[in-house]
C-alpha positions in Angstrom: -27.3 -57.0 -1.7 -24.5 -56.7 -3.9 -22.4 -53.3 -4.8 -20.5 -53.0 -8.6 -17.4 -50.7 -9.0 -16.4 -50.1 -12.7 -13.4 -47.7 -12.3 -12.4 -45.5 -15.5 -9.2 -43.5 -15.9 -11.2 -40.4 -14.4 -14.7 -41.6 -13.5 -16.2 -44.7 -11.3 -19.3 -46.4 -12.0 -21.0 -47.3 -8.1 -24.3 -49.6 -8.8 -26.5 -51.4 -6.3 -28.1 -54.8 -7.3 -30.5 -56.5 -5.2 -30.7 -60.1 -6.6 -30.1 -59.6 -10.4 -31.9 -56.4 -10.6 -30.4 -52.7 -10.7 -31.8 -50.4 -7.6 -29.1 -47.6 -8.1 -26.1 -46.8 -10.5 -24.2 -43.5 -10.5 -21.1 -42.5 -11.9 -18.5 -39.9 -9.9 -15.4 -38.6 -10.4 -12.3 -40.7 -8.9 -11.5 -38.0 -6.7 -14.8 -38.1 -5.2 -15.0 -42.2 -5.4 -14.6 -42.6 -1.5 -16.9 -39.9 -0.1 -19.8 -41.3 -2.6 -18.8 -45.0 -1.3 -19.7 -43.9 2.1 -23.3 -42.9 1.1 -24.2 -45.3 -0.9 -22.7 -48.1 1.8 -24.8 -45.7 4.6 -28.1 -45.7 2.2 -28.2 -50.0 1.5 -26.7 -51.2 4.9 -27.8 -54.7 3.5 -24.9 -54.8 1.1 -22.8 -57.8 1.7 -19.9 -57.8 -0.9 -18.8 -55.8 -3.7 -16.5 -56.6 -7.2 -14.1 -54.1 -8.3 -13.2 -53.6 -12.2 -10.5 -51.3 -12.5 -8.1 -49.6 -15.2 -5.8 -49.7 -12.6 -6.2 -46.1 -11.1 -6.9 -47.6 -7.2 -3.4 -48.0 -5.7 -3.1 -51.3 -3.2 -3.6 -48.7 -0.4 -6.8 -47.4 -1.4 -8.1 -51.1 -2.3 -7.0 -52.2 1.3 -9.1 -49.4 2.4 -12.4 -50.3 0.3 -11.6 -54.1 2.0 -12.1 -52.5 5.4 -15.2 -51.7 4.6 -16.8 -54.5 2.6 -15.8 -57.9 1.3 -14.1 -57.5 -2.3 -13.7 -59.1 -5.1 -11.0 -57.8 -7.7 -11.6 -59.0 -11.5 -8.3 -60.1 -12.7 -6.5 -62.4 -14.2 -7.5 -65.4 -11.5 -11.1 -64.4 -11.5 -13.2 -67.3 -11.6 -15.0 -67.6 -14.8 -18.0 -68.8 -15.8 -16.7 -69.6 -19.6 -13.8 -71.0 -21.2 -11.0 -67.9 -22.0 -8.8 -68.6 -25.0 -6.9 -64.9 -24.9 -3.3 -65.8 -25.6 -2.6 -62.8 -23.6 -4.9 -63.4 -21.2 -2.8 -60.8 -18.4 -2.8 -58.0 -20.8 -7.2 -59.1 -21.8 -9.2 -55.7 -20.5 -11.0 -56.7 -16.9 -14.1 -55.0 -18.8 -13.9 -57.5 -21.9 -14.0 -60.7 -19.5 -17.0 -58.9 -17.6 -19.1 -58.7 -20.9 -18.7 -62.3 -21.4 -19.6 -62.6 -18.6 -23.2 -60.8 -19.1 -23.2 -63.0 -22.3 -23.5 -66.2 -20.2 -26.6 -64.8 -18.0 -29.1 -65.6 -21.0 -26.6 -67.0 -23.6 -25.2 -69.6 -22.6 -24.2 -72.2 -25.5 -24.9 -69.6 -28.3 -22.6 -67.5 -29.8 -22.5 -64.3 -28.7 -20.8 -61.3 -30.5 -20.5 -58.4 -27.6 -19.4 -54.3 -28.8 -19.0 -52.1 -26.4 -18.8 -48.5 -28.0 -17.0 -46.4 -25.4 -13.9 -44.7 -25.5 -12.5 -48.0 -27.4 -15.2 -50.2 -29.5 -14.4 -53.6 -28.5 -16.1 -56.6 -30.0 -15.5 -59.5 -27.8 -16.8 -63.1 -28.9 -17.9 -66.1 -27.6 -19.3 -68.9 -29.7 -21.8 -71.6 -28.2 -19.5 -73.9 -26.8 -18.7 -71.2 -24.5 -15.4 -70.5 -25.3 -13.7 -66.7 -25.0 -11.9 -66.6 -28.7 -10.8 -62.8 -28.5 -12.2 -59.7 -30.9 -11.4 -56.8 -31.9 -10.5 -52.8 -30.3 -11.2 -49.6 -32.0 -10.6 -46.2 -31.7 -14.5 -44.5 -30.5 -16.4 -42.0 -31.8 -15.5 -39.0 -29.7 -11.4 -40.5 -30.0 -11.9 -40.1 -33.9 -13.2 -36.9 -33.4 -10.2 -35.7 -30.9 -8.0 -37.5 -33.3 -9.2 -34.7 -36.5 -8.8 -31.8 -34.3 -4.9 -32.9 -32.5 -3.6 -34.4 -35.6 -4.5 -31.4 -38.1 -4.0 -27.5 -38.3 -7.5 -26.5 -39.0 -9.9 -29.3 -38.5 -12.3 -28.3 -35.5 -13.4 -30.4 -32.4 -16.9 -31.0 -33.0 -19.5 -32.7 -30.8 -20.9 -35.9 -32.1 -24.2 -35.6 -33.9 -26.8 -38.2 -35.5 -26.1 -38.5 -39.5 -29.6 -40.5 -40.6 -28.0 -42.2 -43.0 -26.8 -38.3 -44.8 -23.3 -39.6 -45.9 -22.4 -37.3 -48.2 -21.0 -34.7 -46.6 -20.9 -30.7 -48.1 -19.6 -28.6 -45.5 -16.2 -29.3 -43.5 -18.3 -30.0 -40.7 -20.8 -32.8 -42.3 -18.2 -34.2 -43.8 -16.5 -34.7 -40.6 -19.4 -36.1 -38.9 -20.1 -38.3 -42.0 -16.8 -39.8 -41.9 -16.5 -40.6 -38.3 -20.4 -41.3 -37.7 -20.9 -42.8 -41.4 -17.7 -44.8 -41.0 -18.2 -46.3 -37.1 -21.5 -47.3 -38.5 -20.2 -49.0 -42.1 -17.5 -50.4 -39.6 -19.6 -52.0 -37.0 -22.0 -53.8 -39.8 -19.0 -55.1 -41.5 -17.7 -57.3 -38.4 -21.3 -58.0 -37.9 -21.1 -59.2 -41.7 -18.4 -61.0 -40.8 -18.8 -63.0 -37.8 -22.8 -63.7 -39.0 -21.1 -65.5 -42.0 -19.2 -67.6 -39.8 -21.2 -68.2 -37.1 -24.8 -69.3 -37.5 -27.4 -67.7 -35.1 -25.4 -65.0 -33.7 -26.8 -62.4 -31.6 -25.1 -59.4 -31.3 -25.0 -57.0 -28.1 -24.3 -53.4 -27.8 -23.0 -51.4 -25.0 -21.4 -48.7 -23.2 -21.5 -44.9 -23.6 -22.5 -44.4 -27.3 -24.6 -48.1 -27.4 -28.2 -45.7 -27.9 -26.6 -43.0 -30.0 -25.4 -45.9 -32.6 -28.1 -48.4 -32.3 -30.8 -46.7 -34.4 -28.3 -46.2 -36.9 -26.9 -49.4 -37.4 -28.8 -51.8 -40.2 -27.6 -54.8 -38.5 -30.3 -56.5 -35.9 -28.6 -56.1 -32.0 -30.0 -55.9 -28.9 -29.0 -52.8 -27.3 -28.0 -52.6 -23.4 -26.4 -49.5 -21.7 -26.1 -51.6 -18.3 -24.8 -54.8 -19.6 -21.6 -54.5 -17.9 -22.9 -53.4 -14.8 -25.0 -56.9 -15.3 -21.8 -58.9 -15.9 -19.8 -57.9 -13.1 -22.8 -58.3 -10.9 -23.0 -62.1 -12.5 -18.9 -62.3 -12.0 -19.5 -61.4 -8.4 -22.1 -64.3 -7.6 -20.6 -67.1 -9.7 -17.2 -66.3 -7.2 -18.6 -65.7 -4.2 -21.0 -69.3 -4.7 -19.8 -72.0 -1.7 
């Protein structure tokens, strides 16, 4: 069994895989991580290996603490990868983006794949049919756009996101904000997919991240929505790095 640790700025997602099947997943506040880690390791005593993808919240001391409990692989610019990484600034490439392309290799090796991660930011990552990772794009996420309108203006409220169901013509301040943000994100994603489709034949598009389900039914483009795609990618990278 494998333990998957995906550490964001405030939360750590803890997952357990048995072979390639996800058997447990939970998201905990960073401050409660080690208490929860102990509980998970006690519940699943057959866990042998772990992988950590972190934005940098864990100190070297804390990582050593994890390593005392389990054999740990850290995702970094030296991690062995199952694809060719042609990104120019590899040291600044997010660990999550490496893992997402790694996940695309599970079923889509030798295929053109665009992975869209709709979370705090919206990232677009592309791997061609030669299994070369070429890069992509980074854009503000849905909630970040709502927060920006509220923070950088004197009168616009902070709103919770809402499905607009194609109703792009707002007739109040709130509906105009929903249209501007949600319709804007939908048009952006559909437009980017269109750009890739025009240059790369037989393109597979995968949508993941916290807003994947929120956006998937509103998009015109044909996509595969998988909210656990990053976790599957980390599990794949872990197996790839511990293979003899």
